[in-house]
C-alpha positions, -999 to +999 in steps of 0.1 A: +228-551+788+190-553+785+176-569+755+151-539+752+163-512+725+152-477+719+126-474+691+128-468+661+141-499+648+135-516+612+121-553+614+132-579+593+116-618+593+137-643+580+124-679+570+146-712+562+139-731+533+139-765+529+171-783+548+185-753+548+190-746+513+176-712+515+164-681+533+138-659+527+138-622+540+104-604+544+096-570+558+060-558+568+047-590+543+066-579+515+090-605+502+127-588+503+148-609+492+158-647+488+192-662+495+203-692+478+227-712+500+254-735+482+278-755+502+288-783+476+290-763+443+329-754+434+333-716+425+298-707+435+293-681+463+282-697+498+254-671+499+236-652+470+210-626+480+186-623+448+160-596+452+124-609+454+111-642+466+132-665+443+164-668+423+149-654+389+157-622+409+186-601+403+215-605+424+225-580+450+249-592+469+269-625+473+290-637+505+321-662+501+334-683+529+373-684+534+383-722+534+409-724+561+392-696+589+359-683+600+363-651+577+343-638+547+341-614+519+311-602+508+302-583+474+278-560+473+261-558+435+258-582+410+290-605+404+278-603+365+291-566+365+327-569+385+331-529+379+299-527+401+309-549+430+322-537+464+339-560+483+339-559+524+350-582+547+335-600+576+365-613+600+360-636+629+379-636+665+383-657+692+382-692+697+354-704+716+336-673+720+334-663+682+331-623+674+327-612+637+333-576+630+328-559+598+335-520+587+313-493+576+324-458+566+301-433+573+308-397+555+345-386+554+356-403+588+374-433+589+357-465+589+334-478+622+338-513+635+306-534+642+307-564+663+284-595+661+284-614+692+263-644+709+241-632+735+217-651+764+197-620+776+169-628+747+162-661+768+171-696+774+169-727+757+173-712+723+209-709+707+220-686+681+208-656+695+231-625+685+233-589+690+254-565+667+273-538+689+294-506+679+325-514+689+338-476+698+307-468+715+293-501+730+259-489+717+238-518+708+228-516+671+209-546+662+194-582+677+188-614+660+162-636+680+168-672+668+136-692+663+133-728+680+140-746+646+104-759+642+086-734+625+109-728+593+118-696+606+153-687+613+147-656+633+138-623+634+163-592+626+157-557+645+178-527+639+180-501+661+183-462+654+179-441+617+202-460+595+207-458+559+193-488+537+230-495+526+238-499+563+207-519+569+212-539+540+252-549+553+237-555+587+212-581+570+239-600+550+265-603+580+236-616+604+223-642+579+263-647+571+270-654+606+243-675+613+245-697+583+286-699+591+282-709+630+246-726+629+237-740+598+272-754+587+283-766+622+249-770+643+264-741+663+297-758+673+312-726+666+289-706+689+303-697+722+290-678+753+279-643+753+266-616+775 
């Protein structure tokens, strides 16, 4: 499949913090979210998404990695307010070639499945490029273009088509969760081939 996708699209720039301890998410120059990465603190979410440029902003989502698999739990909302926290799953599939799926409900119909998978169609020499496909229709929904790691940027996320902000946020969270799970923690060892 071509790396070119139809417009319009929503773009996010994702920067890496010092030693990979955080991510900063910008859109059109505005600092939307700061993501705190916790790798060694027991009981703390692995990823905590704060509104704004720092950890002083309100928590808007968390991600917890399961210990004995590459599956994750994503909590939308603030864990300080459990009644308002909505939990979703990000499931890993495959051994050599990893795929990560999540479900999103649209209206009254059954939840639809979206799949993150590695892709080499964005160019050679840079690992971590991913594409998000709608599983039922095989439609390209989003692309994460990884940087070369020398500029402090993790990469760029493009979401194609007119989607609600809630869906865009879920795509953003899962992209960073997969990136950190496969690249940030294992140096890409969990990543496999792609088309």
